[in-house]
C-alpha positions as CSV (number, residue, x, y, z in Angstrom):
1,X,-17.9,13.2,16.5
2,X,-19.0,9.7,16.9
3,X,-16.1,7.2,17.5
4,X,-16.3,3.6,16.4
5,X,-14.7,1.0,18.6
6,X,-12.9,-1.4,16.4
7,X,-11.0,-4.0,18.3
8,X,-7.6,-4.7,16.6
9,X,-5.3,-7.5,17.5
10,X,-1.6,-6.7,16.8
11,X,1.4,-9.0,17.1
12,X,3.3,-8.2,20.3
13,X,6.2,-6.6,18.3
14,X,3.8,-4.1,16.6
15,X,1.9,-3.4,19.7
16,X,5.1,-2.7,21.7
17,X,6.5,-0.5,18.9
18,X,3.2,1.5,18.7
19,X,3.1,2.0,22.4
20,X,6.7,3.2,22.5
21,X,6.2,5.6,19.6
22,X,2.9,6.9,21.1
23,X,4.7,7.5,24.4
24,X,7.6,9.3,22.6
25,X,5.0,11.5,20.8
26,X,3.2,12.2,24.1
27,X,-0.1,10.9,22.9
28,X,-2.4,8.0,23.8
29,X,-2.0,4.7,21.9
30,X,-5.6,5.2,20.6
31,X,-4.7,8.6,19.2
32,X,-1.4,7.4,17.7
33,X,-3.1,4.5,16.0
34,X,-5.9,6.8,14.7
35,X,-3.3,9.1,13.1
36,X,-1.4,6.1,11.7
37,X,-4.6,4.8,10.1
38,X,-5.5,8.2,8.7
39,X,-2.1,8.5,7.2
40,X,-2.4,5.1,5.5
41,X,-5.9,6.0,4.2
42,X,-4.5,9.3,2.8
43,X,-1.6,7.6,1.0
44,X,-3.8,4.9,-0.5
45,X,-6.4,7.4,-1.7
46,X,-3.7,9.6,-3.1
47,X,-2.1,6.7,-5.0
48,X,-5.5,5.7,-6.3
49,X,-6.2,9.2,-7.5
50,X,-2.8,9.4,-9.1
51,X,-3.2,6.1,-11.1
52,X,-6.8,7.0,-12.0
53,X,-5.5,10.4,-13.5
54,X,-2.7,8.6,-15.3
55,X,-5.0,6.1,-16.9
56,X,-7.5,8.6,-18.2
57,X,-7.5,8.7,-22.0
58,X,-5.4,5.6,-22.3
59,X,-6.9,2.6,-24.0
60,X,-6.1,-0.9,-25.1
61,X,-4.2,0.4,-28.2
62,X,-1.9,2.5,-25.9
63,X,-1.3,-0.6,-23.6
64,X,-0.5,-2.8,-26.6
65,X,2.0,-0.2,-27.9
66,X,3.7,-0.2,-24.5
67,X,4.0,-4.0,-24.6
68,X,5.3,-3.9,-28.1
69,X,8.1,-1.6,-27.0
70,X,9.0,-3.7,-23.9
71,X,12.3,-5.6,-24.2
72,X,12.0,-9.3,-25.0
73,X,14.1,-10.8,-22.2
74,X,13.7,-13.1,-19.3
75,X,12.6,-11.6,-16.0
76,X,15.2,-10.7,-13.4
77,X,15.8,-13.2,-10.7
78,X,12.9,-13.2,-8.2
79,X,10.5,-11.4,-10.7
80,X,9.3,-14.6,-12.4
81,X,5.6,-15.5,-12.2
82,X,4.9,-18.1,-9.6
83,X,3.2,-20.4,-12.1
84,X,6.2,-20.0,-14.5
85,X,8.8,-20.9,-11.8
86,X,6.8,-24.1,-10.9
87,X,7.2,-25.5,-14.5
Protein backbone atom coordinates (compact mmCIF):
# COMPACT_ATOMS: atom_id res chain seq x y z
CA UNK A 1 0.00 0.00 0.00
CA UNK A 2 1.32 3.42 -0.93
CA UNK A 3 1.30 5.91 1.90
CA UNK A 4 0.89 9.60 1.29
CA UNK A 5 2.77 12.01 3.49
CA UNK A 6 0.43 14.79 4.45
CA UNK A 7 1.92 17.31 6.84
CA UNK A 8 -0.65 18.45 9.36
CA UNK A 9 -0.19 21.25 11.84
CA UNK A 10 -2.21 20.81 15.02
CA UNK A 11 -2.65 23.20 17.89
CA UNK A 12 -0.47 22.07 20.81
CA UNK A 13 -3.49 21.00 22.86
CA UNK A 14 -4.70 18.63 20.11
CA UNK A 15 -1.22 17.31 19.41
CA UNK A 16 -0.62 16.60 23.09
CA UNK A 17 -4.00 14.90 23.49
CA UNK A 18 -3.42 12.77 20.37
CA UNK A 19 0.05 11.74 21.56
CA UNK A 20 -1.32 10.79 24.97
CA UNK A 21 -4.17 8.75 23.50
CA UNK A 22 -1.86 7.01 21.01
CA UNK A 23 0.47 6.10 23.86
CA UNK A 24 -2.45 4.78 25.92
CA UNK A 25 -3.56 2.69 22.93
CA UNK A 26 -0.01 1.41 22.43
CA UNK A 27 0.25 2.64 18.85
CA UNK A 28 2.30 5.25 17.03
CA UNK A 29 0.92 8.74 16.63
CA UNK A 30 0.80 8.19 12.84
CA UNK A 31 -1.29 5.06 13.27
CA UNK A 32 -3.58 6.73 15.81
CA UNK A 33 -4.16 9.74 13.53
CA UNK A 34 -4.76 7.43 10.53
CA UNK A 35 -7.46 5.55 12.43
CA UNK A 36 -9.02 8.81 13.64
CA UNK A 37 -9.18 10.16 10.07
CA UNK A 38 -10.64 6.85 8.82
CA UNK A 39 -13.34 6.99 11.51
CA UNK A 40 -14.24 10.55 10.57
CA UNK A 41 -14.42 9.71 6.86
CA UNK A 42 -16.62 6.72 7.66
CA UNK A 43 -19.03 8.78 9.75
CA UNK A 44 -19.28 11.54 7.12
CA UNK A 45 -19.86 9.05 4.30
CA UNK A 46 -22.43 7.20 6.40
CA UNK A 47 -24.28 10.44 7.17
CA UNK A 48 -24.16 11.44 3.50
CA UNK A 49 -25.61 8.08 2.46
CA UNK A 50 -28.31 8.34 5.14
CA UNK A 51 -29.47 11.77 4.00
CA UNK A 52 -29.29 10.78 0.35
CA UNK A 53 -31.57 7.77 1.05
CA UNK A 54 -33.94 9.93 3.10
CA UNK A 55 -34.23 12.50 0.33
CA UNK A 56 -35.00 10.03 -2.46
CA UNK A 57 -38.51 10.43 -3.77
CA UNK A 58 -39.01 13.74 -1.98
CA UNK A 59 -39.66 16.82 -4.01
CA UNK A 60 -40.45 20.48 -3.68
CA UNK A 61 -44.12 19.74 -2.97
CA UNK A 62 -43.11 17.55 0.00
CA UNK A 63 -40.77 20.25 1.27
CA UNK A 64 -43.42 22.95 1.01
CA UNK A 65 -45.90 20.73 2.88
CA UNK A 66 -43.39 20.34 5.73
CA UNK A 67 -42.94 24.11 5.84
CA UNK A 68 -46.71 24.67 5.90
CA UNK A 69 -46.98 22.39 8.94
CA UNK A 70 -44.12 24.09 10.82
CA UNK A 71 -45.23 26.21 13.77
CA UNK A 72 -45.29 29.96 13.18
CA UNK A 73 -43.18 31.22 16.07
CA UNK A 74 -39.99 33.11 16.73
CA UNK A 75 -36.76 31.07 16.80
CA UNK A 76 -35.41 29.94 20.15
CA UNK A 77 -32.73 32.18 21.61
CA UNK A 78 -29.46 31.55 19.77
CA UNK A 79 -31.18 30.00 16.72
CA UNK A 80 -31.81 33.30 14.94
CA UNK A 81 -30.27 33.90 11.53
CA UNK A 82 -27.20 36.11 11.75
CA UNK A 83 -28.65 38.56 9.24
CA UNK A 84 -31.93 38.77 11.22
CA UNK A 85 -30.19 39.46 14.53
CA UNK A 86 -28.22 42.35 12.98
CA UNK A 87 -31.43 44.23 12.11
